[in-house]
ZASE-840100 format. One line per field, with one value per residue (C-alpha): residue in three letters; residue number from 1; x negated, y negated, z. Coordinates in nm, 2 decimals. Layout:
r	Ala; ...
k	NUM; ...
c1	X; ...
c2	Y; ...
c3	Z; ...
% end
This chain:
r	Met; Ser; Asp; Leu; Pro; Lys; Lys; Ile; Phe; Ile; Asp; Asp; Glu; Gly; Pro; Arg; Glu; Gly; Phe; Gln; Ile; Glu; Lys; Gln; His; Ile; Pro; Thr; Ala; Arg; Lys; Ile; Glu; Leu; Ile; Glu; Ala; Leu; Ala; Glu; Thr; Gly; Leu; Pro; Cys; Ile; Gln; Thr; Met; Ser; Phe; Val; Asn; Pro; Arg; Arg; Val; Pro; Gly; Met; Ala; Asp; Ala; Asp; Ala; Val; Ile; Ala; Gly; Phe; Lys; Pro; Arg; Pro; Gly; Val; Met; Tyr; Thr; Pro; Leu; Trp; Leu; Asn; Pro; Lys; Gly; Phe; Glu; Arg; Ala; Leu; Lys; Tyr; Arg; Asp; Lys; Leu; Thr; Ile; Arg; Gly; Ser; Leu; Lys; Met; Gly; Gly; Ser; Glu; Ala; Phe; Met; Ile; Arg; Asn; Gln; Asn; Thr; Asp; Asp; Ala; Arg; Asn; Ile; Glu; Met; Gln; His; Glu; Gln; Met; Lys; Ala; Tyr; Lys; Ala; Ala; Gly; Val; Pro; Thr; Thr; Ala; Val; Ala; Val; Val; Ala; Ala; Phe; Gly; Cys; Asn; Phe; Ala; Gly; Glu; Ile; Ser; Ala; Ser; Arg; Val; Leu; Glu; Val; Ile; Lys; Gln; Gly; Leu; Asp; Val; Ala; Ala; Gln; Tyr; Gly; Glu; Asp; Pro; His; Gln; Val; Arg; Leu; Ala; Asp; Thr; Met; Ala; Trp; Ala; Thr; Pro; Asp; Arg; Ile; Lys; Cys; Leu; Val; Gly; Ala; Val; Arg; Asp; Val; Tyr; Pro; Asp; Lys; Glu; Met; His; Leu; His; Leu; His; Asp; Thr; Arg; Gly; Met; Ala; Ile; Ala; Asn; Ala; Met; Ala; Gly; Leu; Glu; Met; Gly; Val; Ala; Ser; Tyr; Asp; Ala; Ala; Val; Ala; Gly; Leu; Gly; Gly; Cys; Pro; Phe; Ala
k	1; 2; 3; 4; 5; 6; 7; 8; 9; 10; 11; 12; 13; 14; 15; 16; 17; 18; 19; 20; 21; 22; 23; 24; 25; 26; 27; 28; 29; 30; 31; 32; 33; 34; 35; 36; 37; 38; 39; 40; 41; 42; 43; 44; 45; 46; 47; 48; 49; 50; 51; 52; 53; 54; 55; 56; 57; 58; 59; 60; 61; 62; 63; 64; 65; 66; 67; 68; 69; 70; 71; 72; 73; 74; 75; 76; 77; 78; 79; 80; 81; 82; 83; 84; 85; 86; 87; 88; 89; 90; 91; 92; 93; 94; 95; 96; 97; 98; 99; 100; 101; 102; 103; 104; 105; 106; 107; 108; 109; 110; 111; 112; 113; 114; 115; 116; 117; 118; 119; 120; 121; 122; 123; 124; 125; 126; 127; 128; 129; 130; 131; 132; 133; 134; 135; 136; 137; 138; 139; 140; 141; 142; 143; 144; 145; 146; 147; 148; 149; 150; 151; 152; 153; 154; 155; 156; 157; 158; 159; 160; 161; 162; 163; 164; 165; 166; 167; 168; 169; 170; 171; 172; 173; 174; 175; 176; 177; 178; 179; 180; 181; 182; 183; 184; 185; 186; 187; 188; 189; 190; 191; 192; 193; 194; 195; 196; 197; 198; 199; 200; 201; 202; 203; 204; 205; 206; 207; 208; 209; 210; 211; 212; 213; 214; 215; 216; 217; 218; 219; 220; 221; 222; 223; 224; 225; 226; 227; 228; 229; 230; 231; 232; 233; 234; 235; 236; 237; 238; 239; 240; 241; 242; 243; 244; 245; 246; 247; 248; 249; 250; 251; 252; 253; 254
c1	2.53; 2.18; 1.98; 1.61; 1.39; 1.12; 0.87; 0.87; 0.71; 0.52; 0.43; 0.18; 0.23; -0.03; -0.26; 0.03; 0.27; 0.00; -0.24; 0.03; 0.15; -0.19; -0.27; -0.64; -0.86; -0.94; -1.25; -1.18; -1.43; -1.24; -0.92; -1.09; -1.24; -0.89; -0.74; -1.02; -1.00; -0.62; -0.67; -0.89; -0.61; -0.39; -0.13; 0.04; 0.10; -0.05; 0.10; -0.20; -0.13; 0.14; 0.11; 0.27; 0.20; -0.11; 0.01; 0.31; 0.13; -0.24; -0.32; -0.26; -0.49; -0.75; -0.51; -0.69; -1.03; -0.90; -0.74; -1.04; -1.27; -1.13; -1.23; -0.92; -0.90; -0.76; -0.42; -0.32; -0.07; -0.16; 0.12; 0.16; 0.45; 0.59; 0.89; 0.93; 0.82; 0.50; 0.39; 0.48; 0.25; -0.04; 0.03; 0.03; -0.33; -0.42; -0.22; -0.54; -0.55; -0.20; 0.12; 0.37; 0.73; 1.02; 1.28; 1.58; 1.55; 1.89; 1.98; 2.20; 2.20; 2.24; 2.13; 1.80; 1.74; 1.79; 1.55; 1.29; 1.30; 1.51; 1.75; 2.12; 2.32; 2.40; 2.04; 1.91; 2.13; 1.98; 1.63; 1.70; 1.80; 1.48; 1.29; 1.46; 1.37; 1.01; 1.01; 1.15; 0.90; 0.62; 0.75; 0.78; 1.05; 1.30; 1.31; 1.49; 1.74; 1.60; 1.82; 1.64; 1.81; 2.04; 2.12; 2.13; 1.99; 1.87; 2.07; 2.38; 2.42; 2.53; 2.55; 2.84; 2.81; 3.06; 2.83; 2.53; 2.73; 2.84; 2.48; 2.37; 2.64; 2.54; 2.18; 2.28; 2.51; 2.22; 1.99; 2.26; 2.28; 1.92; 1.97; 1.82; 1.96; 1.73; 1.71; 1.64; 1.81; 1.58; 1.72; 1.50; 1.55; 1.37; 1.44; 1.47; 1.85; 1.90; 1.99; 2.02; 2.40; 2.37; 2.11; 2.35; 2.65; 2.49; 2.30; 2.62; 2.82; 2.56; 2.54; 2.92; 2.93; 2.60; 2.53; 2.28; 2.05; 1.74; 1.74; 1.44; 1.40; 1.18; 1.19; 1.05; 0.96; 1.01; 1.26; 1.10; 1.36; 1.17; 1.08; 1.43; 1.57; 1.33; 1.45; 1.81; 1.71; 1.55; 1.87; 2.06; 1.82; 1.62; 1.28; 1.12; 0.98; 0.76; 0.52; 0.20; -0.11; -0.13; 0.20; 0.05; 0.32; 0.58; 0.62; 0.58; 0.27; 0.27
c2	-0.59; -0.45; -0.66; -0.60; -0.87; -0.75; -0.98; -1.21; -1.55; -1.57; -1.90; -1.81; -2.04; -1.88; -2.19; -2.42; -2.19; -2.01; -2.29; -2.51; -2.25; -2.13; -2.28; -2.23; -2.46; -2.33; -2.50; -2.70; -2.49; -2.17; -2.31; -2.41; -2.06; -1.90; -2.12; -2.05; -1.67; -1.67; -1.83; -1.54; -1.29; -1.39; -1.59; -1.85; -2.10; -2.17; -2.42; -2.57; -2.83; -3.03; -3.41; -3.46; -3.64; -3.46; -3.54; -3.32; -3.06; -3.05; -2.78; -3.02; -3.30; -3.22; -3.20; -3.47; -3.30; -2.96; -3.10; -3.30; -3.00; -2.70; -2.63; -2.57; -2.26; -2.32; -2.18; -2.20; -2.45; -2.60; -2.77; -2.98; -3.02; -3.34; -3.43; -3.81; -4.09; -4.15; -3.79; -3.81; -4.12; -3.92; -3.63; -3.86; -3.95; -3.60; -3.58; -3.48; -3.15; -3.10; -3.02; -3.27; -3.15; -3.34; -3.16; -3.26; -3.11; -3.02; -2.86; -2.55; -2.63; -2.99; -2.87; -2.74; -3.07; -3.27; -3.06; -3.02; -3.36; -3.58; -3.62; -3.56; -3.49; -3.86; -3.98; -3.69; -3.80; -4.15; -4.00; -3.81; -4.13; -4.29; -3.99; -4.00; -4.36; -4.28; -3.99; -4.21; -4.48; -4.24; -4.06; -3.73; -3.49; -3.35; -2.97; -2.82; -2.85; -2.67; -2.56; -2.48; -2.26; -2.13; -1.79; -1.87; -2.09; -2.03; -2.34; -2.31; -1.94; -1.80; -2.04; -1.99; -1.97; -2.26; -2.48; -2.40; -2.47; -2.80; -2.92; -2.79; -3.01; -3.30; -3.27; -3.23; -3.53; -3.74; -3.63; -3.70; -4.07; -4.10; -3.92; -3.59; -3.23; -3.00; -2.65; -2.46; -2.38; -2.27; -2.09; -2.06; -1.81; -2.05; -1.86; -1.51; -1.46; -1.30; -0.94; -0.77; -0.81; -1.19; -1.23; -1.07; -1.26; -1.60; -1.55; -1.43; -1.72; -1.98; -1.80; -1.80; -2.18; -2.26; -1.99; -2.21; -2.26; -2.05; -1.89; -1.89; -1.73; -1.82; -1.53; -1.49; -1.16; -1.26; -0.98; -0.74; -0.78; -0.98; -0.69; -0.55; -0.90; -0.94; -0.61; -0.73; -1.05; -0.85; -0.64; -0.96; -1.06; -1.32; -1.35; -1.64; -1.61; -1.77; -1.53; -1.55; -1.34; -1.11; -1.25; -1.58; -1.80; -1.52; -1.49; -1.13; -1.00; -1.05
c3	2.16; 2.09; 1.85; 1.92; 1.75; 1.52; 1.69; 1.99; 2.07; 2.40; 2.56; 2.84; 3.13; 3.36; 3.39; 3.47; 3.66; 3.84; 3.93; 4.08; 4.32; 4.46; 4.79; 4.78; 4.57; 4.22; 4.06; 3.74; 3.55; 3.64; 3.51; 3.19; 3.16; 3.19; 2.93; 2.68; 2.76; 2.70; 2.36; 2.26; 2.31; 2.01; 2.21; 2.00; 2.28; 2.62; 2.87; 3.03; 3.30; 3.47; 3.47; 3.81; 4.14; 4.29; 4.64; 4.58; 4.36; 4.47; 4.22; 3.94; 4.08; 3.81; 3.52; 3.32; 3.37; 3.27; 2.95; 2.86; 2.93; 2.74; 2.38; 2.17; 1.95; 1.60; 1.55; 1.92; 2.06; 2.39; 2.57; 2.90; 3.14; 3.28; 3.48; 3.42; 3.18; 3.39; 3.34; 2.97; 2.93; 3.08; 2.84; 2.54; 2.60; 2.48; 2.16; 1.98; 2.18; 2.30; 2.12; 2.26; 2.23; 2.39; 2.59; 2.81; 3.15; 3.30; 3.63; 3.66; 4.04; 4.16; 4.50; 4.36; 4.17; 4.48; 4.68; 4.40; 4.24; 4.48; 4.18; 4.17; 3.85; 3.78; 3.83; 3.62; 3.32; 3.36; 3.36; 3.04; 2.87; 2.99; 2.86; 2.52; 2.48; 2.56; 2.31; 2.03; 2.10; 2.08; 1.77; 1.96; 1.84; 2.09; 2.04; 2.34; 2.62; 2.92; 3.22; 3.54; 3.80; 3.52; 3.69; 4.06; 4.34; 4.69; 4.80; 4.59; 4.52; 4.19; 3.90; 3.66; 3.29; 3.26; 3.47; 3.25; 2.93; 3.09; 3.15; 2.81; 2.65; 2.86; 2.74; 2.37; 2.40; 2.54; 2.25; 1.99; 2.11; 1.99; 1.66; 1.79; 1.77; 1.97; 1.80; 2.12; 2.45; 2.73; 3.03; 3.34; 3.62; 3.85; 4.18; 4.03; 4.07; 3.73; 3.67; 3.33; 3.34; 3.42; 3.14; 2.89; 3.01; 3.00; 2.68; 2.52; 2.65; 2.52; 2.19; 2.15; 2.19; 2.02; 1.76; 1.57; 1.87; 1.93; 2.28; 2.51; 2.85; 3.15; 3.40; 3.75; 3.91; 4.28; 4.32; 4.08; 3.81; 3.54; 3.31; 3.33; 3.26; 2.96; 2.82; 2.85; 2.67; 2.39; 2.36; 2.31; 2.04; 2.23; 2.08; 2.27; 2.62; 2.88; 3.06; 3.26; 3.25; 3.56; 3.68; 3.80; 3.96; 3.97; 3.59; 3.46; 3.30; 2.92
% end
């Protein structure tokens, strides 16, 4: 199948994806400067900061100061990331500046979830219920089911399409219990295992089961394959991508 979209949507995650991985200290003012400069390029969406534990992610210790400090440009969406209800509560404080969109965060690899978030599959489902309750209480719509490590994992090896379809269904089932039907499926190549063939196989498998869902890809360039993988996604008609200016954090240049 070759179905190149006429236009694509790019969510630049440079500030979040890049700042959190850099070991050296980056002044808050420089982070604000980058966010404001990106907004001048015509990008429709910029992911700004992660509301996470600063002891685990020191680069996000000044998240509140960065969000409070940048000047939003009209017409640009600014989004945050959170991993649990506590982070979500922090993000809600900035609803005047940030676009808050709920998502269910699923793991293609349980081994990765355990190492990254100390959370196995069963506990993650519990957490998604907790998150959905918080979304509903705050009046935040749930727009996506996101699957991390959707293509492969350094700890578990290749991830099958059947496994990814399984966790997507789990996420959609949780959302349905709260009267929500996310319109988007987000597939993340968290550890850069994807190849063009794997992109086409998994996108095709998800599309076969969920033809009404918008597809979104988050690709990493650790093994130098992100641009080729993005091309494969385009050939499959995927029109929504995460990227990062100058490849910050391992995402390809947009």
